[in-house]
N, C-alpha and C positions, 0 to 999 in steps of 0.2 A: 582260356575261351570265356570262362563264365566271369572270371574276372573283368573283362572291359565290359561283359551286359551290367553289370552288377554295378558298375561306375555311371554308365549313360543313366540309369536309374535312380543314383541320386544326385546327378545335377538337377531334374526335375525338384527332387525334396528340397535341395538346399537353396532353390530360387524360392519354392515355397514358405522354407524357415524364413529366409530374407524379408518377404513379402509379408510376414505376421512381424517380425521384430524391430523393423526400421519405423515404423509409427509407434511404437512404445518407445522406444530411445528415443525420439523425437519428443514426443508428449515428457520424458524426465527431464532432457535437455532443457527445453521451452519452462517447464514448471521449475525449474532452478532459477532460471534466468527470472520468471516473473516474481517467485516468490522474495528473489533477493531485491529486485525493484517494489515490492510494496513495501519489505522490512525497512526498506532507506527512508521510502516514504514517509513511514514510520515515525523513523526517527525526526525526522524534518518537522513534521508536525509535532512531535513531543518537544521540542526545541524552540520552535515559536510559541508555541503555549508559554514556557518557560519565561520567554523573551517577555510578553504580553504580559505575564501576571509581574515581572519584576517592574514594568513601567506601570502599571494599574493600582501599585500600591503606593505610589508616591502621591503627594498633595498636590491637587492644580492640575491632574492630566485627564483629560476628557476621554471619555470611550471612544470617540472617532482617532485620537492619537494611540489609544492602543489597538485598534483594531487596522491602524496603519502601519504598526510597527509588527504587528501579526503576519499581516499578507505581503511587507518587506520581506522580513526572513523567510517567508514559502517562497517568494519569488526568487530571492538568492540562491535558496535551496535547488530552484529549478524545477518546482512542481507548476506543470501547466495548468490553468484556471484557479491561479491562487488568488486573483481579484475577486473570485466569485465564492471563496470559501465563508462558510457560516463561522462568524466566529460569536460566542454569546460572552456575555462579563457580568458577574455577579460579585459586586465590592463588598457585601455584607452577608457573609458565610461564617458562622459562629465557629470558632477556634477557642476553646478553654473560655478564660476570661477575655481573650481579644478577638477581634473581629477580621478576617481574610480577605483577599479577593481571588473568585476562581474564574479561570479563563478557561472555555471550552471550544476547542476546534474541531470541526465538522469537516472533512472534506470526501466527496467523492473521486473513489479511485477506479481507473478503467484498465484491467487488462488487457494488453496491445496483440500477444499473440497466443496466450492459452485458449481463448474461447476456440478460436478457428482450429487450432489444432488438434483439442479435444473433441470436437464436431467430428473432426475425419475418424477419428477410431470410434464414439459415439454419436450419432447424431441428435439422440436427444437429451444430451447431458446437459443440466444449469452451469457446470463446472466454470468457473473464468467468468460470471456475469459480474458487472460493477458491482461495487461494495463501497459503502461509506466508513471511512477509518475517523475513530474521534481519537481527540487528544487533550487530556485535562490536567491542569497545572493550579496548586493553591499557594499562595502565600501570606503570610499575616502583614496586615496595613501596619504603616508606621506611626506610631501617635504624634 
């Protein structure tokens, strides 16, 4: 008889434990998804900066051509708002006895799900706020 009463009490405890753990498990799963997306975006930005640097070191290529190449690579990497990314070009960076071209790409990264899920757990948290990702590529200019 005591066992039956004990099991009924456990049902409430199990429900409470589930109510506490489900948001935490959801937060972990969403965090894995979002940081995977952030890493993929970082890789696309790095490769776009490299492609821009490869074009920038060639003679006769304008800054507009470099920006078009970088933004085109970002668009093919399926980054939203690739057309509005900030692309800075510096063709006179000292690199030993030679000069180099440096391409810097700044891209606003927006978390899709992380911020709303974190607010379920902690309403005043700033986790998941938008951030600016940056990629830099440096290549020696052709003589």
